[in-house]
Wavefront OBJ file of the C-alpha trace (Angstrom):
o trace
v -0.787 -128.394 5.788
v -0.151 -131.927 4.687
v -1.845 -131.153 1.222
v 0.593 -128.433 0.850
v 3.515 -130.622 1.610
v 2.191 -133.385 -0.640
v 1.866 -130.913 -3.439
v 5.319 -129.559 -3.010
v 6.833 -133.092 -2.779
v 4.943 -134.007 -5.999
v 6.294 -130.955 -7.760
v 9.832 -131.809 -6.591
v 9.541 -135.308 -7.883
v 8.125 -134.064 -11.171
v 11.145 -131.684 -11.591
v 13.544 -134.453 -10.572
v 11.943 -136.792 -13.173
v 12.351 -134.063 -15.895
v 16.051 -133.561 -14.834
v 16.684 -137.357 -14.831
v 14.944 -137.681 -18.348
v 17.244 -134.977 -19.676
v 20.320 -136.560 -18.238
v 19.429 -139.942 -19.675
v 18.733 -138.352 -23.019
v 22.006 -136.576 -23.145
v 23.849 -139.786 -21.998
v 22.200 -141.799 -24.791
v 23.140 -139.117 -27.264
v 26.730 -139.335 -26.075
v 26.676 -143.082 -26.285
v 25.329 -143.115 -29.789
v 27.894 -140.496 -30.896
v 30.756 -142.671 -29.307
v 29.424 -145.744 -31.116
v 29.209 -143.899 -34.456
v 32.811 -142.622 -34.037
v 33.956 -146.225 -33.221
v 32.180 -147.630 -36.276
v 33.707 -144.964 -38.488
v 37.192 -145.516 -36.983
v 36.891 -149.343 -37.231
v 35.776 -149.061 -40.879
v 38.619 -146.762 -41.661
v 41.125 -149.334 -40.171
v 39.589 -152.063 -42.163
v 39.997 -150.060 -45.356
v 43.525 -149.206 -44.300
v 42.813 -145.474 -44.060
v 45.118 -144.437 -41.286
v 44.459 -140.855 -40.411
v 47.281 -138.710 -39.058
v 46.652 -135.596 -37.048
v 48.863 -132.540 -36.725
v 52.005 -131.828 -38.616
v 54.970 -134.202 -39.185
v 57.635 -133.354 -36.746
v 60.532 -135.824 -37.426
v 63.929 -135.022 -38.807
v 62.836 -135.711 -42.373
v 59.965 -133.286 -41.996
v 62.231 -130.541 -40.550
v 64.600 -131.242 -43.521
v 61.762 -130.949 -46.087
v 60.558 -127.754 -44.403
v 64.041 -126.231 -44.575
v 64.306 -127.176 -48.189
v 60.965 -125.586 -48.847
v 61.861 -122.499 -47.136
v 65.156 -122.217 -49.108
v 63.492 -122.626 -52.523
v 60.662 -120.238 -51.518
v 63.118 -117.611 -50.342
v 65.201 -117.918 -53.611
v 62.113 -117.463 -55.680
v 60.886 -114.543 -53.572
v 64.299 -112.833 -54.143
v 64.097 -113.417 -57.837
v 60.413 -112.101 -58.048
v 61.451 -108.956 -56.083
v 64.328 -108.427 -58.598
v 62.058 -108.964 -61.442
v 59.500 -106.555 -60.161
v 62.142 -103.940 -59.780
v 63.722 -104.433 -63.031
v 60.509 -104.702 -65.145
v 57.808 -102.104 -64.442
v 55.207 -103.387 -66.848
v 52.509 -105.786 -65.366
v 52.488 -108.394 -68.139
v 56.165 -109.046 -67.454
v 55.613 -109.105 -63.627
v 52.821 -111.671 -64.143
v 55.039 -113.615 -66.363
v 57.685 -113.662 -63.566
v 55.098 -115.031 -61.086
v 53.961 -117.704 -63.463
v 57.510 -118.751 -64.193
v 58.275 -118.790 -60.325
v 55.291 -121.130 -59.641
v 56.275 -123.382 -62.506
v 59.861 -123.262 -61.479
v 59.280 -124.241 -57.820
v 59.019 -128.094 -58.219
v 61.849 -128.067 -60.725
v 64.097 -126.252 -58.481
v 63.165 -128.449 -55.557
v 64.125 -131.556 -57.653
v 67.323 -130.156 -58.945
v 68.687 -128.476 -55.765
v 67.961 -131.238 -53.296
v 68.339 -135.026 -53.153
v 65.125 -136.970 -52.527
v 64.406 -137.425 -48.766
l 1 2 3 4 5 6 7 8 9 10 11 12 13 14 15 16 17 18 19 20 21 22 23 24 25 26 27 28 29 30 31 32 33 34 35 36 37 38 39 40 41 42 43 44 45 46 47 48 49 50 51 52 53 54 55 56 57 58 59 60 61 62 63 64 65 66 67 68 69 70 71 72 73 74 75 76 77 78 79 80 81 82 83 84 85 86 87 88 89 90 91 92 93 94 95 96 97 98 99 100 101 102 103 104 105 106 107 108 109 110 111 112 113 114
């Protein structure tokens, strides 16, 4: 009976050791990953590479988005009119190219710099 208990205890200890080794390996991996991320972040700060996340949400960003929507809406209306008026595809393609090239020009001419 005691040999059976000793064998089961040895098996439990072996399984516990395996689980402990797996936990320590994953912990070491997490520590290495955190240290690597810290080194990258610190190097970026030293080089002056400030990373921003997400979209800008300030009042200037809202103004720029509104201006963008106005110009894109105007160009889409002009494209639809051009597509209706001219049925041939080369003219339609020319309308698209002109619209793409006109976007920055209209943006500068219609709105003051932010």
